[in-house]
C-alpha positions in Angstrom: 112.0 104.1 112.7 110.0 107.0 111.4 109.3 108.3 115.0 113.0 108.0 115.9 114.0 110.1 112.9 111.3 112.6 113.6 112.4 113.0 117.2 116.1 113.6 116.6 117.5 116.7 118.3 119.3 117.5 115.1 117.4 116.9 111.8 118.8 114.2 109.6 119.9 115.2 106.2 120.4 111.6 104.9 119.3 108.2 106.0 121.2 104.9 105.6 118.7 102.2 106.3 118.9 98.4 106.5 117.1 97.0 103.4 114.1 99.3 103.5 113.0 102.9 103.3 111.4 105.3 105.7 108.3 107.3 104.8 109.9 110.6 105.2 110.9 113.3 102.7 114.6 112.9 103.5 117.2 111.5 101.0 117.9 107.9 101.9 119.4 104.6 100.8 118.2 101.2 101.8 121.2 98.8 102.0 120.6 95.1 101.6 122.5 93.4 104.5 123.2 96.8 105.8 123.9 95.6 109.3 126.8 93.6 107.9 128.1 96.5 105.7 127.6 99.6 107.8 128.7 100.2 111.4 126.0 102.8 111.9 123.3 100.4 110.7 124.7 97.6 112.8 124.8 99.9 115.9 121.2 101.0 115.3 120.1 97.3 114.9 121.7 96.4 118.2 120.0 99.4 120.0 116.6 98.5 118.5 116.9 94.9 119.5 117.9 95.8 123.0 114.9 98.2 123.4 112.6 95.6 121.9 113.8 92.8 124.2 113.3 95.1 127.2 109.8 95.8 126.1 109.1 92.1 125.6 110.3 91.4 129.2 107.8 94.1 130.4 105.0 92.4 128.4 106.0 89.0 129.9 105.2 90.5 133.4 101.8 91.6 132.1 101.0 88.5 130.1 103.1 85.6 131.5 101.2 82.9 129.6 102.6 84.1 126.3 106.3 83.5 127.3 107.6 86.8 125.7 110.8 86.7 127.9 111.7 83.4 126.5 111.0 83.7 122.7 111.1 87.5 122.4 108.1 87.6 120.1 109.5 85.3 117.4 107.3 82.7 115.8 108.4 79.8 118.1 106.1 76.9 118.6 105.5 78.2 122.2 104.5 81.6 120.9 102.3 80.2 118.1 100.5 77.9 120.6 99.8 80.9 122.9 98.4 82.8 119.9 96.2 79.9 119.1 95.0 79.6 122.7 94.5 83.2 123.7 94.8 85.2 120.4 96.9 88.2 119.7 97.3 91.1 122.1 97.2 94.8 121.0 101.0 94.8 121.3 101.4 92.0 118.7 102.6 93.0 115.3 99.6 92.5 113.1 101.7 93.0 110.0 103.0 89.4 110.6 100.9 86.7 108.9 100.7 84.4 111.9 99.4 87.2 114.1 97.0 88.5 111.4 95.5 85.1 110.6 94.9 84.4 114.3 93.2 87.8 114.6 90.8 86.8 111.9 92.2 89.4 109.5 92.9 88.7 105.8 96.4 87.6 105.0 96.9 90.0 102.1 97.0 93.7 102.9 
């Protein structure tokens, strides 16, 4: 999200964000359930999910044993079994406890 804001053709003067904040010196507001309350947050959420799903389909071609095209990276039994068998890839989100624990990293950051 930070990279997206930093790469805007017109600089943002205010951010409306779904339940979080962005590490930028721009006034902003995190809205709990923002995708249900704001059309702009909902639209951004749809775009982000579409891009993420496309990326996971690409990863599925590189690493078919992980099943990314089927579970889209969520913690399904199939995905957790693949992590147990082959371990996490560099593309996995190490901020998620199931990935971090299978990488041998401590669970608390």
